[in-house]
N, C-alpha and C positions, 0 to 999 in steps of 0.2 A: 400916637401910632407906635406900635412896637417895632423894634429893630428886626428887619427881615432875616438877619443872620442868627437869630436865636434858635436853638434846638427846640423842637416841639416837646412839650411835657406830656406825660401820660398820667392821668388822674383816675383813680377808681372811685366812683360815686356809689356808695352803698345805702340802700333804703331798707329799713327794718320792718318789723311786723305791722301788718294792717295798712301799710302805706300803698299797697296795691288797690285799696278801696278809696283812695283820694278821688274827689269829685262827687262821691255819693255819701261818704262817711262824714257826718257832723260838719257840714260846710260852714257853719257859723264859727267853728273853731279852726278847721283846717283849710278852708277856702274851697273854691269850686273847680280848680284845675285838677286834671287827672295826673297820675304819675307819668304817663307817656308825654303829656304836655310839659311837665316840669323837666323831664329828661331832654326834650327837644330844646327847651330854653337853655339848659346847661350845655348842651352840645353847641348851640349857636354862640353862647358866651365863650366857650372854650376856643372856638375858631378865632374869635377876636383876640384872645389872650395867647394864641399859639399853643394851645393845650388840647389834647384829645381826651375826651371824657368817656369812660367806659361804665355805664350805669348797670346796676344789678339790684334786684329786690328779692328778699326772702322773708318768709314768716318763721323760719327755722334758725335758731341760734347757731347750731353747728355748721350750717351752710355759710352763714355770715363769717364765722370764725375761719372756715376753710378759705373763703375769699380773701380775708385779711392775710392769712398765711401765704396764699398764692400771689399776693400783691408784691411781696418782697422780691426784688430783682426784675419785676415787670412794670411797676408804676413808681413814680417819684413821690406821690402823695395820695392821701385818702380823704375824701369828703364823705362824712357819714351822718345820716339821720338814723340813730339806733332805735327810734320809736320807744316803746315801753321798756326795751332792754336797757335804755339809759339808766333806769332807776333800779335795775335788778341784776345786771350781768357783770359779775366779776370776770367771767370767762372772756367776754368781748374786750374788757379793759386790759386783761392780761395779753390777749392776742395783739392788740394795738401796741402795747408796751414791748412785746416780744419782737415784732418786726421793725420797730423803731423807725417808722416812716412818718413824716410830718402829717398830722391828721387834724382836720377841722370838724368839729361837731356842730350840726345845724338842727334847728327845730322850726317848724312852721309857726307854732304857737309860742307864746312866752311862758315857758314852763314854770317860771317863778311867780306867775299870777294865777296859777291853777292850784289844784289840790296839793296839800302839803307833801304827800309822798312823791310828787313830781319835782320837788325842789332840789333833790339830791341827784347828782350825776356821777356814776362810776367812771364815765368816759372823760369828763373834763380834766381831771388831773394828768392824763396822759396825752391830751390834745394840745396843740399849740394855741387854740382858741375855740370859742363857742359863740355862735350867733343864733338868737332865737327871737321869735315874736314878730317877724316881718313877712309872714306868709311865704310865698314862693320866692320872694326877694331874699330871704335868708339863705337859700341855696346859692343864688347868684353872688351875694356878698361873700359867702363862705368860699366859693370858688375863686373869686377875685383875691381874697386875702391869702388863700393857700398858694395861688400862683405867684403873688407878690413875694411871699415868704420864700418859696422855692427859688425864684429868680435872685433874691437877695443873698441866699447862701451859695448860689452858683458863681456870683460875681467875685 
């Protein structure tokens, strides 16, 4: 049980391109849960961890970058599944580095067991960690790790 005197944390949960199609898109790879169901699980886990989760999804790189910029001063950390932008977006990487908020990268599938082009992440070098391959549990584990990290630097 967490100490009831802890200040609640604010976490931005960003979902990148095509994640709005979860539940119907390649369920053998991404599972059968919808994005709304994953967000509900994140919010429930956040309550247990005394963290408020603010989910957002966009298929547009610039909107994700604006959300990362807007997180500075609003949230203590970022949980991000950049989707295909993982492998292509120097701009997302630079935005995360620029705001310097602790960030955890998550993926539903194990990106290292997939096509070669998915093995490289531009996000990983600026994230405090990466979790992939555990389906929707990747998000929960990522949130737990991020909150644990934030609490450890607050102490």
